[in-house]
C-alpha positions as CSV (number, residue, x, y, z in Angstrom):
1,M,-16.5,-60.0,-104.0
2,S,-13.6,-62.5,-105.7
3,M,-15.2,-66.0,-106.0
4,L,-12.1,-67.4,-107.6
5,E,-8.6,-66.0,-106.8
6,I,-5.2,-67.5,-108.6
7,Q,-2.2,-66.2,-106.9
8,D,1.2,-67.1,-108.3
9,L,0.5,-70.2,-109.8
10,H,3.3,-72.4,-111.2
11,V,2.3,-75.4,-113.4
12,F,5.3,-77.9,-114.8
13,Y,4.6,-81.0,-117.4
14,G,7.8,-82.9,-116.2
15,A,10.7,-80.4,-116.6
16,I,8.6,-78.0,-118.7
17,H,7.6,-74.7,-116.7
18,A,3.9,-74.7,-118.3
19,I,2.5,-71.7,-116.1
20,K,4.8,-69.4,-114.7
21,G,3.4,-67.2,-111.9
22,V,0.4,-66.2,-112.8
23,S,-2.1,-63.9,-110.9
24,F,-5.9,-63.4,-111.6
25,E,-9.7,-63.2,-110.0
26,V,-13.2,-63.8,-111.4
27,Q,-15.6,-61.7,-109.6
28,E,-19.3,-62.9,-108.6
29,H,-21.6,-62.8,-111.5
30,E,-18.8,-61.8,-114.0
31,I,-17.9,-63.7,-117.3
32,V,-14.0,-63.7,-117.3
33,T,-12.1,-65.0,-120.3
34,L,-8.5,-66.0,-121.1
35,I,-7.4,-65.8,-124.7
36,G,-4.1,-66.7,-126.5
37,A,-2.5,-68.6,-129.0
38,N,-2.3,-72.4,-128.8
39,G,0.2,-73.8,-126.0
40,A,-0.4,-70.5,-124.5
41,G,-1.6,-72.4,-121.0
42,K,-5.3,-71.4,-121.4
43,S,-6.6,-75.0,-120.8
44,T,-3.5,-75.7,-118.1
45,I,-4.8,-73.0,-116.2
46,L,-8.7,-74.6,-116.2
47,N,-7.7,-78.0,-115.5
48,T,-5.4,-77.1,-112.5
49,I,-8.2,-74.8,-111.0
50,A,-10.4,-78.1,-111.2
51,G,-7.8,-80.2,-109.7
52,L,-7.0,-82.2,-112.9
53,L,-3.4,-81.0,-112.5
54,K,-1.4,-80.1,-109.4
55,P,0.4,-77.0,-109.2
56,R,4.3,-76.6,-108.2
57,S,3.4,-74.0,-106.0
58,G,0.9,-70.7,-105.7
59,Q,-2.5,-70.8,-104.5
60,I,-5.9,-71.0,-105.6
61,L,-8.9,-69.6,-103.4
62,F,-12.4,-70.4,-104.4
63,E,-14.8,-68.3,-102.1
64,G,-12.3,-66.9,-99.9
65,S,-10.9,-70.7,-98.8
66,S,-7.8,-72.3,-100.6
67,I,-8.7,-75.6,-103.1
68,T,-5.4,-75.9,-104.1
69,A,-5.0,-79.0,-102.8
70,T,-8.4,-80.4,-103.2
71,P,-8.9,-83.3,-105.4
72,A,-10.8,-83.2,-108.6
73,S,-13.5,-85.4,-107.6
74,K,-14.8,-83.3,-104.8
75,M,-14.7,-79.8,-107.0
76,V,-18.1,-80.4,-108.0
77,R,-19.4,-80.7,-104.5
78,H,-17.6,-76.7,-103.8
79,G,-19.9,-75.4,-106.3
80,M,-18.0,-75.8,-109.3
81,A,-17.8,-77.3,-113.0
82,L,-15.9,-77.6,-115.5
83,C,-17.1,-78.5,-119.0
84,P,-13.8,-79.9,-120.5
85,E,-12.1,-79.4,-123.9
86,G,-13.8,-81.9,-126.5
87,R,-16.8,-82.1,-124.8
88,R,-16.1,-85.7,-123.3
89,I,-19.8,-86.6,-123.3
90,F,-20.5,-90.0,-122.2
91,Q,-20.9,-91.3,-126.2
92,Q,-22.3,-94.7,-125.6
93,M,-25.1,-93.5,-122.9
94,T,-28.3,-91.6,-124.2
95,V,-28.8,-87.7,-123.5
96,R,-30.8,-88.2,-120.5
97,E,-28.2,-90.7,-119.0
98,N,-25.2,-88.3,-119.6
99,L,-27.6,-85.3,-117.5
100,E,-28.5,-88.0,-115.0
101,M,-24.7,-88.8,-114.5
102,G,-24.0,-84.6,-114.2
103,G,-26.4,-84.8,-111.3
104,Y,-24.6,-87.4,-109.4
105,S,-23.7,-84.9,-106.2
106,R,-27.6,-84.3,-106.1
107,P,-30.2,-85.6,-103.7
108,A,-31.8,-87.9,-105.9
109,A,-34.8,-86.6,-105.5
110,E,-33.6,-83.5,-107.2
111,V,-32.1,-85.2,-110.3
112,S,-35.2,-85.9,-112.5
113,P,-36.4,-82.2,-111.8
114,S,-32.8,-80.9,-112.9
115,V,-33.3,-83.0,-116.1
116,E,-36.4,-81.8,-116.9
117,E,-34.9,-77.9,-116.7
118,M,-31.8,-78.4,-118.8
119,F,-34.6,-79.8,-121.6
120,R,-36.3,-76.4,-121.1
121,R,-33.2,-74.5,-121.7
122,F,-32.0,-76.6,-124.2
123,P,-34.9,-77.8,-126.1
124,R,-32.5,-79.6,-128.9
125,L,-31.7,-82.2,-126.1
126,K,-35.3,-82.9,-125.5
127,E,-35.7,-83.8,-128.9
128,R,-32.9,-86.1,-128.5
129,E,-33.5,-87.2,-125.0
130,K,-33.3,-91.2,-125.7
131,Q,-30.7,-90.9,-128.6
132,V,-27.3,-92.2,-128.0
133,A,-24.9,-89.4,-127.1
134,G,-22.1,-90.5,-129.6
135,T,-24.6,-89.9,-132.7
136,L,-25.0,-86.1,-131.9
137,S,-23.8,-83.1,-134.3
138,G,-21.0,-81.7,-133.1
139,G,-23.3,-78.5,-131.8
140,E,-25.4,-80.9,-129.7
141,Q,-22.8,-82.5,-128.1
142,Q,-21.6,-79.0,-127.1
143,M,-24.8,-78.5,-125.8
144,L,-25.1,-81.7,-124.0
145,A,-21.6,-81.1,-122.5
146,M,-23.1,-77.7,-121.3
147,A,-26.0,-78.8,-119.7
148,R,-24.4,-82.3,-118.0
149,A,-22.3,-79.3,-116.4
150,L,-25.1,-77.2,-115.5
151,M,-26.8,-80.3,-113.8
152,S,-24.8,-79.9,-110.3
153,K,-25.9,-76.6,-110.1
154,P,-22.7,-75.1,-110.4
155,R,-21.9,-71.1,-108.9
156,L,-18.6,-71.1,-111.1
157,M,-19.0,-72.7,-114.8
158,M,-15.6,-73.2,-116.6
159,L,-15.8,-73.5,-120.2
160,D,-12.7,-75.1,-122.3
161,E,-12.9,-74.0,-125.9
162,P,-16.7,-74.8,-126.3
163,S,-16.8,-73.3,-129.9
164,M,-14.2,-75.4,-131.1
165,G,-14.8,-77.6,-134.6
166,L,-18.5,-75.9,-134.7
167,A,-19.6,-73.9,-137.8
168,P,-20.3,-70.2,-137.4
169,I,-23.9,-70.4,-137.1
170,L,-23.5,-73.0,-133.9
171,V,-20.9,-71.1,-132.7
172,E,-23.4,-68.3,-132.5
173,Q,-25.8,-70.3,-130.8
174,I,-23.4,-71.6,-128.0
175,F,-22.1,-67.9,-127.6
176,D,-26.2,-66.7,-127.0
177,I,-26.5,-70.0,-124.5
178,I,-23.4,-68.6,-122.3
179,R,-24.7,-65.0,-122.1
180,E,-28.3,-66.5,-121.4
181,L,-26.3,-68.3,-118.2
182,H,-24.4,-65.4,-117.2
183,Q,-27.9,-63.5,-117.2
184,A,-29.4,-66.3,-114.5
185,G,-26.6,-65.5,-112.1
186,T,-24.1,-68.0,-113.1
187,T,-20.4,-66.7,-112.9
188,I,-18.1,-67.9,-115.4
189,L,-14.7,-68.5,-116.5
190,L,-14.3,-69.3,-120.2
191,V,-11.2,-70.2,-122.3
192,E,-12.0,-69.7,-125.9
193,Q,-9.6,-69.8,-129.0
194,N,-11.9,-67.5,-130.9
195,A,-10.9,-64.1,-129.2
196,Q,-13.7,-62.4,-131.1
197,M,-16.6,-64.2,-129.7
198,A,-14.7,-64.4,-126.4
199,L,-14.1,-60.7,-126.0
200,S,-17.6,-60.0,-127.2
201,V,-19.4,-61.8,-124.3
202,A,-17.0,-61.2,-121.3
203,D,-16.8,-58.7,-118.6
204,R,-13.1,-58.9,-118.4
205,A,-10.1,-60.9,-120.0
206,Y,-6.3,-61.6,-119.9
207,V,-4.2,-62.5,-122.6
208,L,-1.7,-65.5,-121.9
209,E,1.4,-65.6,-123.7
210,T,3.7,-68.8,-123.0
211,G,2.5,-69.4,-119.4
212,T,2.1,-65.4,-118.5
213,I,-0.8,-63.1,-118.5
214,A,0.8,-60.2,-121.3
215,M,-2.0,-58.0,-120.6
216,S,-5.3,-57.7,-119.1
217,G,-8.4,-55.4,-118.9
218,P,-12.2,-54.8,-119.7
219,A,-13.0,-57.4,-122.5
220,R,-14.5,-53.9,-124.4
221,D,-11.2,-52.3,-123.9
222,L,-9.0,-55.1,-125.1
223,L,-11.4,-55.8,-128.3
224,E,-10.6,-52.3,-129.5
225,D,-6.6,-52.5,-128.5
226,D,-4.7,-52.7,-131.9
227,S,-1.9,-55.2,-130.6
228,V,-4.6,-57.5,-129.6
229,R,-6.2,-57.1,-132.7
230,R,-3.2,-57.7,-134.8
231,A,-2.4,-60.9,-132.8
232,Y,-5.9,-62.4,-132.1
233,L,-8.6,-60.9,-134.1
234,G,-6.7,-60.9,-137.4
235,S,-7.2,-57.4,-138.3
């Protein structure tokens, strides 16, 4: 079953045609990744799906219903969460307060148990529970951003550049968490500059070039494709 379906999407920044007729789908319980060079349009697609940008034309279907005109403020209640590029945590709030904000759409009685669930899943955050979020390390901030998004119990989790700016050992930790979320049943749409890591964790992948899909297929096949390796994997 297609959880998310993008049909002939066109997105403009003023006169700049950023996304040019992109179509793809994400099946339930899959990890699908979008890879490509900087400026290829990966984050633009995620922001458009999340309602932060409006397409000029095309359709976005979530669980069979059009969400093309749905405002960003209502996406969480549809069962979708975006963990944005740059983390965008609430810098002046504590770790716990950030998590509580992530659960704003949930019944009040469910928020505290969900915070405790996040602390079990991310033990490092439990250790930092009362710490101001802006003082966390980069890896801890990424964990907090992911945990905050999970507080809404999304059926589709969109991750935008989760490894950005992190040391290699922290990148491994973040991708271990992505695997765990997938195994727990969360469907994931991943945008990632680190193509090697993205392809190693995904079921399927789409390669973007200047706003169009240049290649697609099983992630394992693209990982072994010579043209992909030369262009994105440095080999």
